[in-house]
PATIDREN-188779 format. One record per residue (C-alpha): residue number from 0; residue in three letters; x, y, z. Coordinates in nm, 2 decimals. Layout:
{n: NUM	res: ala	east: X	north: Y	up: Z} $
...
This chain:
{n: 0	res: met	east: 3.80	north: -2.18	up: -3.42} $
{n: 1	res: leu	east: 3.95	north: -1.90	up: -3.62} $
{n: 2	res: arg	east: 4.33	north: -1.88	up: -3.59} $
{n: 3	res: thr	east: 4.57	north: -1.61	up: -3.69} $
{n: 4	res: lys	east: 4.89	north: -1.73	up: -3.85} $
{n: 5	res: ile	east: 5.19	north: -1.54	up: -3.73} $
{n: 6	res: ala	east: 5.51	north: -1.57	up: -3.92} $
{n: 7	res: leu	east: 5.63	north: -1.81	up: -3.67} $
{n: 8	res: gly	east: 5.91	north: -2.02	up: -3.81} $
{n: 9	res: phe	east: 5.94	north: -2.11	up: -3.45} $
{n: 10	res: leu	east: 5.95	north: -2.47	up: -3.42} $
{n: 11	res: val	east: 5.91	north: -2.78	up: -3.23} $
{n: 12	res: phe	east: 6.22	north: -3.00	up: -3.22} $
{n: 13	res: leu	east: 6.05	north: -3.33	up: -3.28} $
{n: 14	res: leu	east: 6.20	north: -3.67	up: -3.24} $
{n: 15	res: ala	east: 6.29	north: -3.68	up: -3.60} $
{n: 16	res: gly	east: 6.50	north: -3.37	up: -3.55} $
{n: 17	res: thr	east: 6.31	north: -3.16	up: -3.80} $
{n: 18	res: leu	east: 6.15	north: -2.82	up: -3.77} $
{n: 19	res: val	east: 5.77	north: -2.81	up: -3.81} $
{n: 20	res: ala	east: 5.59	north: -2.48	up: -3.85} $
{n: 21	res: val	east: 5.31	north: -2.40	up: -3.61} $
{n: 22	res: glu	east: 4.99	north: -2.19	up: -3.64} $
{n: 23	res: glu	east: 4.90	north: -1.98	up: -3.34} $
{n: 24	res: lys	east: 4.57	north: -1.86	up: -3.20} $
{n: 25	res: asp	east: 4.50	north: -1.49	up: -3.18} $
{n: 26	res: asn	east: 4.59	north: -1.46	up: -2.81} $
{n: 27	res: ile	east: 4.96	north: -1.54	up: -2.88} $
{n: 28	res: leu	east: 4.96	north: -1.20	up: -3.06} $
{n: 29	res: arg	east: 4.84	north: -1.02	up: -2.75} $
{n: 30	res: leu	east: 5.05	north: -1.14	up: -2.47} $
{n: 31	res: lys	east: 5.16	north: -0.88	up: -2.21} $
{n: 32	res: ile	east: 5.53	north: -0.95	up: -2.23} $
{n: 33	res: gly	east: 5.83	north: -0.78	up: -2.38} $
{n: 34	res: asp	east: 5.88	north: -0.40	up: -2.39} $
{n: 35	res: ser	east: 5.75	north: -0.26	up: -2.06} $
{n: 36	res: gln	east: 5.64	north: 0.06	up: -2.23} $
{n: 37	res: leu	east: 5.43	north: -0.12	up: -2.49} $
{n: 38	res: lys	east: 5.32	north: -0.46	up: -2.35} $
{n: 39	res: asp	east: 4.99	north: -0.33	up: -2.21} $
{n: 40	res: lys	east: 4.91	north: -0.15	up: -2.54} $
{n: 41	res: thr	east: 4.75	north: -0.29	up: -2.85} $
{n: 42	res: met	east: 4.68	north: -0.18	up: -3.21} $
{n: 43	res: ala	east: 4.48	north: -0.31	up: -3.51} $
{n: 44	res: ile	east: 4.67	north: -0.45	up: -3.80} $
{n: 45	res: thr	east: 4.52	north: -0.46	up: -4.15} $
{n: 46	res: pro	east: 4.65	north: -0.62	up: -4.47} $
{n: 47	res: gly	east: 4.90	north: -0.43	up: -4.68} $
{n: 48	res: gln	east: 5.00	north: -0.18	up: -4.41} $
{n: 49	res: ile	east: 5.32	north: -0.14	up: -4.20} $
{n: 50	res: tyr	east: 5.29	north: -0.03	up: -3.84} $
{n: 51	res: ser	east: 5.53	north: 0.13	up: -3.60} $
{n: 52	res: ala	east: 5.49	north: -0.02	up: -3.26} $
{n: 53	res: glu	east: 5.64	north: 0.29	up: -3.10} $
{n: 54	res: lys	east: 5.39	north: 0.52	up: -3.26} $
{n: 55	res: gly	east: 5.10	north: 0.27	up: -3.26} $
{n: 56	res: ser	east: 5.00	north: 0.37	up: -3.61} $
{n: 57	res: ala	east: 5.07	north: 0.29	up: -3.98} $
{n: 58	res: ile	east: 5.38	north: 0.43	up: -4.14} $
{n: 59	res: ser	east: 5.52	north: 0.43	up: -4.50} $
{n: 60	res: phe	east: 5.78	north: 0.18	up: -4.62} $
{n: 61	res: glu	east: 6.02	north: 0.47	up: -4.68} $
{n: 62	res: lys	east: 5.98	north: 0.59	up: -4.33} $
{n: 63	res: met	east: 6.05	north: 0.25	up: -4.18} $
{n: 64	res: ile	east: 6.37	north: 0.22	up: -4.39} $
{n: 65	res: glu	east: 6.47	north: 0.57	up: -4.28} $
{n: 66	res: glu	east: 6.44	north: 0.47	up: -3.92} $
{n: 67	res: met	east: 6.65	north: 0.16	up: -3.98} $
{n: 68	res: lys	east: 6.95	north: 0.36	up: -4.07} $
{n: 69	res: thr	east: 7.07	north: 0.37	up: -3.71} $
{n: 70	res: ala	east: 7.04	north: -0.01	up: -3.67} $
{n: 71	res: arg	east: 7.34	north: -0.23	up: -3.70} $
{n: 72	res: ile	east: 7.12	north: -0.54	up: -3.71} $
{n: 73	res: val	east: 6.78	north: -0.57	up: -3.88} $
{n: 74	res: tyr	east: 6.58	north: -0.89	up: -3.81} $
{n: 75	res: val	east: 6.30	north: -0.98	up: -4.05} $
{n: 76	res: gly	east: 6.09	north: -1.27	up: -3.94} $
{n: 77	res: glu	east: 5.94	north: -1.53	up: -4.17} $
{n: 78	res: ser	east: 5.71	north: -1.83	up: -4.20} $
{n: 79	res: his	east: 5.93	north: -2.05	up: -4.41} $
{n: 80	res: asn	east: 5.66	north: -2.15	up: -4.67} $
{n: 81	res: ser	east: 5.52	north: -1.80	up: -4.71} $
{n: 82	res: leu	east: 5.63	north: -1.63	up: -5.04} $
{n: 83	res: pro	east: 5.48	north: -1.29	up: -4.94} $
{n: 84	res: met	east: 5.70	north: -1.29	up: -4.63} $
{n: 85	res: his	east: 6.01	north: -1.37	up: -4.83} $
{n: 86	res: asp	east: 5.91	north: -1.09	up: -5.07} $
{n: 87	res: val	east: 5.90	north: -0.86	up: -4.77} $
{n: 88	res: gln	east: 6.25	north: -0.97	up: -4.67} $
{n: 89	res: his	east: 6.38	north: -0.91	up: -5.02} $
{n: 90	res: lys	east: 6.22	north: -0.57	up: -5.04} $
{n: 91	res: ile	east: 6.37	north: -0.45	up: -4.71} $
{n: 92	res: ala	east: 6.72	north: -0.59	up: -4.80} $
{n: 93	res: gln	east: 6.70	north: -0.42	up: -5.14} $
{n: 94	res: ala	east: 6.61	north: -0.09	up: -4.98} $
{n: 95	res: leu	east: 6.88	north: -0.11	up: -4.72} $
{n: 96	res: tyr	east: 7.14	north: -0.19	up: -4.98} $
{n: 97	res: ala	east: 7.03	north: 0.11	up: -5.19} $
{n: 98	res: ile	east: 7.10	north: 0.35	up: -4.90} $
{n: 99	res: asp	east: 7.41	north: 0.18	up: -4.77} $
{n: 100	res: lys	east: 7.62	north: -0.08	up: -4.96} $
{n: 101	res: asp	east: 7.77	north: -0.20	up: -4.63} $
{n: 102	res: leu	east: 7.52	north: -0.49	up: -4.59} $
{n: 103	res: ala	east: 7.55	north: -0.86	up: -4.50} $
{n: 104	res: ile	east: 7.28	north: -1.12	up: -4.48} $
{n: 105	res: gly	east: 7.24	north: -1.39	up: -4.21} $
{n: 106	res: leu	east: 7.04	north: -1.70	up: -4.27} $
{n: 107	res: glu	east: 6.89	north: -1.95	up: -4.03} $
{n: 108	res: met	east: 6.88	north: -2.26	up: -4.26} $
{n: 109	res: tyr	east: 7.26	north: -2.32	up: -4.26} $
{n: 110	res: asp	east: 7.49	north: -2.41	up: -3.98} $
{n: 111	res: ile	east: 7.84	north: -2.28	up: -3.98} $
{n: 112	res: arg	east: 7.99	north: -2.59	up: -4.15} $
{n: 113	res: trp	east: 7.83	north: -2.47	up: -4.48} $
{n: 114	res: gln	east: 7.99	north: -2.13	up: -4.50} $
{n: 115	res: glu	east: 8.21	north: -2.21	up: -4.80} $
{n: 116	res: pro	east: 7.93	north: -2.26	up: -5.06} $
{n: 117	res: leu	east: 7.76	north: -1.94	up: -4.93} $
{n: 118	res: asn	east: 8.08	north: -1.75	up: -4.99} $
{n: 119	res: lys	east: 8.11	north: -1.89	up: -5.34} $
{n: 120	res: trp	east: 7.75	north: -1.80	up: -5.42} $
{n: 121	res: ser	east: 7.80	north: -1.43	up: -5.30} $
{n: 122	res: leu	east: 8.11	north: -1.41	up: -5.52} $
{n: 123	res: gly	east: 7.92	north: -1.53	up: -5.82} $
{n: 124	res: leu	east: 8.12	north: -1.85	up: -5.86} $
{n: 125	res: leu	east: 7.82	north: -2.09	up: -5.86} $
{n: 126	res: thr	east: 7.51	north: -2.14	up: -6.07} $
{n: 127	res: glu	east: 7.19	north: -2.21	up: -5.89} $
{n: 128	res: asp	east: 7.21	north: -2.58	up: -5.96} $
{n: 129	res: glu	east: 7.57	north: -2.59	up: -5.84} $
{n: 130	res: phe	east: 7.48	north: -2.41	up: -5.52} $
{n: 131	res: ile	east: 7.19	north: -2.63	up: -5.44} $
{n: 132	res: asp	east: 7.41	north: -2.93	up: -5.49} $
{n: 133	res: gln	east: 7.72	north: -2.81	up: -5.31} $
{n: 134	res: ala	east: 7.53	north: -2.65	up: -5.03} $
{n: 135	res: gln	east: 7.30	north: -2.95	up: -5.00} $
{n: 136	res: trp	east: 7.00	north: -2.72	up: -4.99} $
{n: 137	res: tyr	east: 6.73	north: -2.99	up: -4.97} $
{n: 138	res: val	east: 6.92	north: -3.18	up: -4.70} $
{n: 139	res: asn	east: 6.97	north: -2.87	up: -4.49} $
{n: 140	res: trp	east: 6.63	north: -2.72	up: -4.54} $
{n: 141	res: asn	east: 6.28	north: -2.85	up: -4.60} $
{n: 142	res: phe	east: 6.15	north: -2.56	up: -4.82} $
{n: 143	res: asn	east: 6.16	north: -2.49	up: -5.19} $
{n: 144	res: phe	east: 6.46	north: -2.28	up: -5.30} $
{n: 145	res: lys	east: 6.22	north: -2.07	up: -5.50} $
{n: 146	res: tyr	east: 6.10	north: -1.91	up: -5.18} $
{n: 147	res: tyr	east: 6.44	north: -1.76	up: -5.13} $
{n: 148	res: lys	east: 6.54	north: -1.71	up: -5.50} $
{n: 149	res: lys	east: 6.50	north: -1.33	up: -5.50} $
{n: 150	res: ile	east: 6.71	north: -1.29	up: -5.18} $
{n: 151	res: phe	east: 6.99	north: -1.51	up: -5.32} $
{n: 152	res: gly	east: 6.97	north: -1.33	up: -5.65} $
{n: 153	res: leu	east: 7.01	north: -0.99	up: -5.47} $
{n: 154	res: ala	east: 7.31	north: -1.12	up: -5.29} $
{n: 155	res: lys	east: 7.48	north: -1.27	up: -5.60} $
{n: 156	res: glu	east: 7.41	north: -0.96	up: -5.82} $
{n: 157	res: asn	east: 7.56	north: -0.72	up: -5.56} $
{n: 158	res: lys	east: 7.82	north: -0.96	up: -5.40} $
{n: 159	res: ile	east: 7.65	north: -0.92	up: -5.06} $
{n: 160	res: pro	east: 7.81	north: -1.16	up: -4.81} $
{n: 161	res: ile	east: 7.58	north: -1.43	up: -4.68} $
{n: 162	res: his	east: 7.65	north: -1.59	up: -4.34} $
{n: 163	res: ala	east: 7.53	north: -1.91	up: -4.18} $
{n: 164	res: leu	east: 7.38	north: -1.85	up: -3.84} $
{n: 165	res: asn	east: 7.29	north: -2.19	up: -3.71} $
{n: 166	res: ala	east: 7.46	north: -2.48	up: -3.53} $
{n: 167	res: pro	east: 7.47	north: -2.85	up: -3.64} $
{n: 168	res: arg	east: 7.14	north: -3.01	up: -3.55} $
{n: 169	res: asn	east: 7.30	north: -3.30	up: -3.37} $
{n: 170	res: ile	east: 7.44	north: -3.05	up: -3.11} $
{n: 171	res: ile	east: 7.10	north: -2.90	up: -3.05} $
{n: 172	res: arg	east: 6.95	north: -3.25	up: -3.03} $
{n: 173	res: lys	east: 7.20	north: -3.34	up: -2.76} $
{n: 174	res: ile	east: 7.12	north: -3.03	up: -2.56} $
{n: 175	res: arg	east: 6.75	north: -3.11	up: -2.59} $
{n: 176	res: met	east: 6.80	north: -3.47	up: -2.46} $
{n: 177	res: arg	east: 7.08	north: -3.43	up: -2.21} $
{n: 178	res: gly	east: 7.14	north: -3.06	up: -2.15} $
{n: 179	res: trp	east: 7.42	north: -2.82	up: -2.24} $
{n: 180	res: asp	east: 7.66	north: -2.97	up: -1.98} $
{n: 181	res: ala	east: 7.66	north: -3.29	up: -2.18} $
{n: 182	res: leu	east: 7.84	north: -3.12	up: -2.47} $
{n: 183	res: ser	east: 8.20	north: -3.18	up: -2.55} $
{n: 184	res: asn	east: 8.44	north: -2.88	up: -2.50} $
{n: 185	res: glu	east: 8.45	north: -2.84	up: -2.88} $
{n: 186	res: glu	east: 8.07	north: -2.84	up: -2.90} $
{n: 187	res: lys	east: 8.05	north: -2.58	up: -2.62} $
{n: 188	res: gln	east: 8.26	north: -2.35	up: -2.84} $
{n: 189	res: ile	east: 8.00	north: -2.37	up: -3.11} $
{n: 190	res: val	east: 7.69	north: -2.32	up: -2.89} $
{n: 191	res: pro	east: 7.71	north: -2.09	up: -2.59} $
{n: 192	res: lys	east: 7.53	north: -2.20	up: -2.27} $
{n: 193	res: pro	east: 7.17	north: -2.09	up: -2.32} $
{n: 194	res: asp	east: 7.01	north: -1.85	up: -2.07} $
{n: 195	res: leu	east: 6.69	north: -2.03	up: -1.95} $
{n: 196	res: thr	east: 6.58	north: -1.78	up: -1.69} $
{n: 197	res: asn	east: 6.39	north: -1.50	up: -1.88} $
{n: 198	res: lys	east: 6.04	north: -1.51	up: -1.75} $
{n: 199	res: asp	east: 5.88	north: -1.34	up: -2.04} $
{n: 200	res: his	east: 6.04	north: -1.58	up: -2.29} $
{n: 201	res: ile	east: 5.94	north: -1.88	up: -2.08} $
{n: 202	res: ala	east: 5.58	north: -1.74	up: -2.07} $
{n: 203	res: leu	east: 5.58	north: -1.70	up: -2.45} $
{n: 204	res: met	east: 5.70	north: -2.06	up: -2.51} $
{n: 205	res: arg	east: 5.45	north: -2.20	up: -2.26} $
{n: 206	res: ala	east: 5.17	north: -2.01	up: -2.44} $
{n: 207	res: ile	east: 5.28	north: -2.14	up: -2.78} $
{n: 208	res: phe	east: 5.31	north: -2.50	up: -2.66} $
{n: 209	res: gly	east: 4.98	north: -2.47	up: -2.48} $
{n: 210	res: asp	east: 4.80	north: -2.35	up: -2.79} $
{n: 211	res: ile	east: 4.92	north: -2.58	up: -3.06} $
{n: 212	res: gln	east: 4.80	north: -2.93	up: -3.11} $
{n: 213	res: met	east: 5.06	north: -3.15	up: -2.94} $
{n: 214	res: pro	east: 5.03	north: -3.45	up: -2.71} $
{n: 215	res: ala	east: 4.95	north: -3.33	up: -2.35} $
{n: 216	res: ala	east: 5.29	north: -3.45	up: -2.23} $
{n: 217	res: met	east: 5.46	north: -3.20	up: -2.46} $
{n: 218	res: lys	east: 5.26	north: -2.89	up: -2.35} $
{n: 219	res: gly	east: 5.46	north: -2.81	up: -2.04} $
{n: 220	res: his	east: 5.20	north: -2.88	up: -1.77} $
{n: 221	res: gly	east: 5.20	north: -3.14	up: -1.49} $
{n: 222	res: ser	east: 5.38	north: -3.46	up: -1.59} $
{n: 223	res: gly	east: 5.47	north: -3.31	up: -1.92} $
{n: 224	res: asp	east: 5.69	north: -3.04	up: -1.76} $
{n: 225	res: met	east: 6.01	north: -3.23	up: -1.83} $
{n: 226	res: met	east: 5.92	north: -3.24	up: -2.20} $
{n: 227	res: phe	east: 5.86	north: -2.87	up: -2.20} $
{n: 228	res: lys	east: 6.20	north: -2.81	up: -2.04} $
{n: 229	res: met	east: 6.37	north: -3.02	up: -2.31} $
{n: 230	res: leu	east: 6.20	north: -2.84	up: -2.59} $
{n: 231	res: tyr	east: 6.26	north: -2.50	up: -2.42} $
{n: 232	res: arg	east: 6.64	north: -2.55	up: -2.39} $
{n: 233	res: ala	east: 6.65	north: -2.66	up: -2.75} $
{n: 234	res: gln	east: 6.47	north: -2.35	up: -2.86} $
{n: 235	res: ser	east: 6.69	north: -2.13	up: -2.64} $
{n: 236	res: ser	east: 7.00	north: -2.29	up: -2.77} $
{n: 237	res: trp	east: 6.89	north: -2.21	up: -3.13} $
{n: 238	res: asp	east: 6.84	north: -1.85	up: -3.02} $
{n: 239	res: glu	east: 7.17	north: -1.83	up: -2.84} $
{n: 240	res: val	east: 7.38	north: -1.97	up: -3.12} $
{n: 241	res: met	east: 7.21	north: -1.76	up: -3.39} $
{n: 242	res: ala	east: 7.26	north: -1.45	up: -3.17} $
{n: 243	res: lys	east: 7.63	north: -1.54	up: -3.13} $
{n: 244	res: asn	east: 7.67	north: -1.59	up: -3.51} $
{n: 245	res: thr	east: 7.48	north: -1.27	up: -3.60} $
{n: 246	res: leu	east: 7.72	north: -1.07	up: -3.39} $
{n: 247	res: arg	east: 8.01	north: -1.27	up: -3.54} $
{n: 248	res: thr	east: 7.89	north: -1.16	up: -3.88} $
{n: 249	res: val	east: 7.88	north: -0.80	up: -3.77} $
{n: 250	res: asp	east: 8.24	north: -0.84	up: -3.65} $
{n: 251	res: ile	east: 8.37	north: -1.02	up: -3.96} $
{n: 252	res: glu	east: 8.21	north: -0.80	up: -4.22} $
{n: 253	res: gly	east: 8.20	north: -0.47	up: -4.03} $
{n: 254	res: lys	east: 7.86	north: -0.40	up: -4.19} $
{n: 255	res: arg	east: 7.50	north: -0.38	up: -4.11} $
{n: 256	res: val	east: 7.35	north: -0.73	up: -4.09} $
{n: 257	res: ile	east: 7.00	north: -0.82	up: -4.20} $
{n: 258	res: ala	east: 6.90	north: -1.16	up: -4.05} $
{n: 259	res: phe	east: 6.63	north: -1.37	up: -4.20} $
{n: 260	res: val	east: 6.49	north: -1.63	up: -3.95} $
{n: 261	res: gly	east: 6.17	north: -1.78	up: -3.84} $
{n: 262	res: ser	east: 5.96	north: -1.52	up: -3.64} $
{n: 263	res: gly	east: 5.93	north: -1.75	up: -3.34} $
{n: 264	res: his	east: 6.30	north: -1.67	up: -3.28} $
{n: 265	res: leu	east: 6.22	north: -1.29	up: -3.28} $
{n: 266	res: ile	east: 5.86	north: -1.21	up: -3.16} $
{n: 267	res: tyr	east: 5.83	north: -0.98	up: -2.86} $
{n: 268	res: asn	east: 6.21	north: -0.91	up: -2.91} $
{n: 269	res: leu	east: 6.27	north: -1.20	up: -2.67} $
{n: 270	res: gly	east: 6.47	north: -1.44	up: -2.88} $
{n: 271	res: ile	east: 6.78	north: -1.39	up: -3.10} $
{n: 272	res: asn	east: 6.74	north: -1.02	up: -3.09} $
{n: 273	res: arg	east: 6.73	north: -1.00	up: -2.70} $
{n: 274	res: arg	east: 7.02	north: -1.24	up: -2.66} $
{n: 275	res: ala	east: 7.24	north: -1.05	up: -2.91} $
{n: 276	res: tyr	east: 7.16	north: -0.72	up: -2.75} $
{n: 277	res: glu	east: 7.25	north: -0.86	up: -2.40} $
{n: 278	res: arg	east: 7.59	north: -0.97	up: -2.54} $
{n: 279	res: gln	east: 7.67	north: -0.65	up: -2.73} $
{n: 280	res: ser	east: 7.44	north: -0.35	up: -2.71} $
{n: 281	res: leu	east: 7.41	north: -0.28	up: -3.08} $
{n: 282	res: pro	east: 7.10	north: -0.09	up: -3.20} $
{n: 283	res: tyr	east: 6.86	north: -0.32	up: -3.38} $
{n: 284	res: lys	east: 6.51	north: -0.33	up: -3.54} $
{n: 285	res: thr	east: 6.27	north: -0.62	up: -3.57} $
{n: 286	res: val	east: 6.01	north: -0.67	up: -3.84} $
{n: 287	res: ile	east: 5.73	north: -0.92	up: -3.79} $
{n: 288	res: cys	east: 5.48	north: -1.02	up: -4.05} $
{n: 289	res: val	east: 5.13	north: -1.10	up: -3.93} $
{n: 290	res: ile	east: 4.87	north: -1.28	up: -4.15} $
{n: 291	res: ile	east: 4.52	north: -1.15	up: -4.14} $
{n: 292	res: pro	east: 4.28	north: -1.44	up: -4.21} $
{n: 293	res: glu	east: 4.04	north: -1.43	up: -4.49} $
{n: 294	res: gly	east: 3.71	north: -1.29	up: -4.37} $
{n: 295	res: lys	east: 3.87	north: -1.06	up: -4.11} $
{n: 296	res: asp	east: 3.94	north: -0.69	up: -4.18} $
{n: 297	res: ser	east: 4.21	north: -0.66	up: -3.90} $
{n: 298	res: val	east: 4.38	north: -0.84	up: -3.62} $
{n: 299	res: ile	east: 4.45	north: -0.69	up: -3.27} $
{n: 300	res: ile	east: 4.81	north: -0.74	up: -3.16} $
{n: 301	res: ser	east: 5.03	north: -0.63	up: -2.87} $
{n: 302	res: arg	east: 5.25	north: -0.33	up: -2.96} $
{n: 303	res: ser	east: 5.54	north: -0.52	up: -2.80} $
{n: 304	res: leu	east: 5.53	north: -0.79	up: -3.07} $
{n: 305	res: gly	east: 5.81	north: -0.62	up: -3.27} $
{n: 306	res: his	east: 5.94	north: -0.28	up: -3.38} $
{n: 307	res: tyr	east: 5.75	north: -0.29	up: -3.70} $
{n: 308	res: ile	east: 5.45	north: -0.51	up: -3.79} $
{n: 309	res: trp	east: 5.36	north: -0.58	up: -4.15} $
{n: 310	res: gly	east: 5.01	north: -0.70	up: -4.22} $
{n: 311	res: leu	east: 4.97	north: -0.95	up: -4.50} $
{n: 312	res: pro	east: 4.65	north: -1.12	up: -4.64} $
{n: 313	res: glu	east: 4.61	north: -1.49	up: -4.60} $
{n: 314	res: glu	east: 4.71	north: -1.71	up: -4.89} $
{n: 315	res: ala	east: 4.48	north: -1.98	up: -5.01} $
{n: 316	res: arg	east: 4.77	north: -2.22	up: -5.00} $
{n: 317	res: pro	east: 5.15	north: -2.20	up: -5.01} $
{n: 318	res: glu	east: 5.30	north: -2.10	up: -5.34} $
{n: 319	res: tyr	east: 5.51	north: -2.41	up: -5.37} $
{n: 320	res: pro	east: 5.39	north: -2.75	up: -5.25} $
{n: 321	res: ser	east: 5.55	north: -2.93	up: -4.95} $
{n: 322	res: ile	east: 5.62	north: -3.29	up: -5.03} $
{n: 323	res: gly	east: 5.61	north: -3.42	up: -4.68} $
{n: 324	res: ile	east: 5.84	north: -3.72	up: -4.74} $
{n: 325	res: ala	east: 6.13	north: -3.77	up: -4.50} $
{n: 326	res: leu	east: 6.41	north: -3.97	up: -4.65} $
{n: 327	res: thr	east: 6.71	north: -4.16	up: -4.51} $
{n: 328	res: lys	east: 7.01	north: -4.36	up: -4.64} $
{n: 329	res: phe	east: 7.14	north: -4.69	up: -4.51} $
{n: 330	res: asp	east: 7.50	north: -4.82	up: -4.55} $
{n: 331	res: gly	east: 7.52	north: -5.07	up: -4.83} $
{n: 332	res: leu	east: 7.19	north: -4.97	up: -5.00} $
{n: 333	res: asp	east: 7.20	north: -4.73	up: -5.29} $
{n: 334	res: asn	east: 6.82	north: -4.66	up: -5.28} $
{n: 335	res: leu	east: 6.66	north: -4.40	up: -5.06} $
{n: 336	res: val	east: 6.43	north: -4.51	up: -4.78} $
{n: 337	res: ile	east: 6.12	north: -4.33	up: -4.64} $
{n: 338	res: ala	east: 6.21	north: -4.24	up: -4.28} $
{n: 339	res: arg	east: 5.86	north: -4.22	up: -4.14} $
{n: 340	res: asp	east: 5.49	north: -4.22	up: -4.23} $
{n: 341	res: pro	east: 5.42	north: -3.87	up: -4.39} $
{n: 342	res: met	east: 5.26	north: -3.64	up: -4.14} $
{n: 343	res: ser	east: 5.20	north: -3.35	up: -4.37} $
{n: 344	res: gly	east: 5.24	north: -3.22	up: -4.72} $
{n: 345	res: val	east: 5.11	north: -3.38	up: -5.04} $
{n: 346	res: ala	east: 5.23	north: -3.72	up: -4.95} $
{n: 347	res: lys	east: 5.01	north: -3.74	up: -4.64} $
{n: 348	res: gly	east: 4.74	north: -4.01	up: -4.68} $
{n: 349	res: lys	east: 4.90	north: -4.14	up: -5.01} $
{n: 350	res: asn	east: 5.00	north: -4.48	up: -4.88} $
{n: 351	res: phe	east: 5.36	north: -4.40	up: -4.82} $
{n: 352	res: lys	east: 5.50	north: -4.60	up: -4.53} $
{n: 353	res: lys	east: 5.80	north: -4.59	up: -4.31} $
{n: 354	res: gly	east: 6.06	north: -4.83	up: -4.44} $
{n: 355	res: asp	east: 5.95	north: -4.81	up: -4.80} $
{n: 356	res: ile	east: 6.24	north: -4.84	up: -5.04} $
{n: 357	res: ile	east: 6.22	north: -4.61	up: -5.34} $
{n: 358	res: leu	east: 6.31	north: -4.79	up: -5.65} $
{n: 359	res: ala	east: 6.23	north: -4.51	up: -5.90} $
{n: 360	res: val	east: 6.05	north: -4.18	up: -5.94} $
{n: 361	res: asp	east: 5.91	north: -4.11	up: -6.28} $
{n: 362	res: gly	east: 6.13	north: -4.40	up: -6.40} $
{n: 363	res: gln	east: 6.45	north: -4.24	up: -6.26} $
{n: 364	res: his	east: 6.67	north: -4.39	up: -6.00} $
{n: 365	res: phe	east: 6.79	north: -4.15	up: -5.72} $
{n: 366	res: thr	east: 7.07	north: -4.23	up: -5.48} $
{n: 367	res: cys	east: 7.10	north: -3.90	up: -5.29} $
{n: 368	res: ile	east: 6.84	north: -3.72	up: -5.08} $
{n: 369	res: asn	east: 6.93	north: -3.38	up: -5.22} $
{n: 370	res: cys	east: 6.89	north: -3.51	up: -5.58} $
{n: 371	res: leu	east: 6.54	north: -3.65	up: -5.53} $
{n: 372	res: arg	east: 6.42	north: -3.35	up: -5.34} $
{n: 373	res: lys	east: 6.56	north: -3.11	up: -5.60} $
{n: 374	res: tyr	east: 6.37	north: -3.31	up: -5.87} $
{n: 375	res: leu	east: 6.05	north: -3.30	up: -5.67} $
{n: 376	res: ser	east: 6.08	north: -2.92	up: -5.62} $
{n: 377	res: lys	east: 6.02	north: -2.87	up: -5.99} $
{n: 378	res: phe	east: 5.66	north: -2.98	up: -5.97} $
{n: 379	res: thr	east: 5.37	north: -2.76	up: -5.87} $
{n: 380	res: trp	east: 5.00	north: -2.78	up: -5.78} $
{n: 381	res: gly	east: 4.81	north: -3.02	up: -6.02} $
{n: 382	res: asp	east: 5.12	north: -3.21	up: -6.13} $
{n: 383	res: glu	east: 5.16	north: -3.59	up: -6.07} $
{n: 384	res: val	east: 5.46	north: -3.80	up: -5.99} $
{n: 385	res: ala	east: 5.49	north: -4.18	up: -6.01} $
{n: 386	res: phe	east: 5.68	north: -4.36	up: -5.73} $
{n: 387	res: lys	east: 5.79	north: -4.73	up: -5.75} $
{n: 388	res: leu	east: 5.84	north: -4.87	up: -5.41} $
{n: 389	res: leu	east: 5.95	north: -5.19	up: -5.25} $
{n: 390	res: arg	east: 5.76	north: -5.28	up: -4.93} $
{n: 391	res: glu	east: 5.80	north: -5.61	up: -4.75} $
{n: 392	res: ala	east: 5.95	north: -5.77	up: -5.06} $
{n: 393	res: lys	east: 5.65	north: -5.66	up: -5.28} $
{n: 394	res: lys	east: 5.67	north: -5.39	up: -5.55} $
{n: 395	res: leu	east: 5.40	north: -5.12	up: -5.57} $
{n: 396	res: glu	east: 5.34	north: -4.80	up: -5.76} $
{n: 397	res: ile	east: 5.19	north: -4.49	up: -5.61} $
{n: 398	res: lys	east: 5.09	north: -4.19	up: -5.81} $
{n: 399	res: met	east: 5.12	north: -3.88	up: -5.60} $
{n: 400	res: lys	east: 4.92	north: -3.58	up: -5.72} $
{n: 401	res: phe	east: 5.01	north: -3.24	up: -5.59} $
């Protein structure tokens, strides 16, 4: 069945506590939810064109930027492993900075504990390697830094402030498992109590969970309804805390904020954008990228999907390979350990097993997760890496080809 990929960095909070991107069927793009004036209207999106939802037709990039002048917050969605979408984000940020130097950037991948290295980067105090190490990029995020390199370069070159928007994952995990009331008073100060009553947002999440390939118990129907409620309050908590921290960035900097987050937190203007507006009625604009699959000339979408829709052609594969190896550390053991059987990425099906102890990679010994993942990020399609592992007291070597 032909699927349309929407820039949904929306994601399921799995037991491992990671974010896993999902791919949606076409009907997710045509739900009758969101803006009451637009939810019953549709338009056709083609690659390489920008569309105004209000007008129902294509507009120029310059016209879109002109219309954004009145917005205090601009949200630009992403699929985390799509370089074209990050190029869109960079282009919009660059254009907004050109017309108004009062600009700040908000990022999903960091929680508020990591603000200091972000400040140092914007002030030009760190090299790229120093930032990746001090900010623990490959511990905090599963995606190659090169996807975001232009955005970080723009910020450093122009000293544009960058702000962390997220909350520590352990807090979101606690909300998912036990509910917001189980948080400590200190944790409640970090993550506001999420609103779980918006019918359109619930319908959107049920549609997403119903479409993707998940165990039946996780889809939000019948006996699985409790699982849906757990996932829904986790998603809502992410939205709530990022809305709070987006507004916090506006207050701290006194500038326009451009927020780069997964599109699942933004589509139909029901996520972060809605929650921020309900807290403080600041004018905002939302840009959503939609992928038009190879072999299709266009995709029909609901005009309530976002203020602006940017059509992009489908990539044959992501620009930078995903490794797919989750790593962990144990007290008293210098070596890294594989946390679970690889479920995706180039490591899937390559005989890596949960509990494997990594003795060496290409003859090098790695004792920190960020260090190994930074090393692996240097490789691209067609490259090969040699792993030496210890499994059940036996040594083995696996050559992993990208």
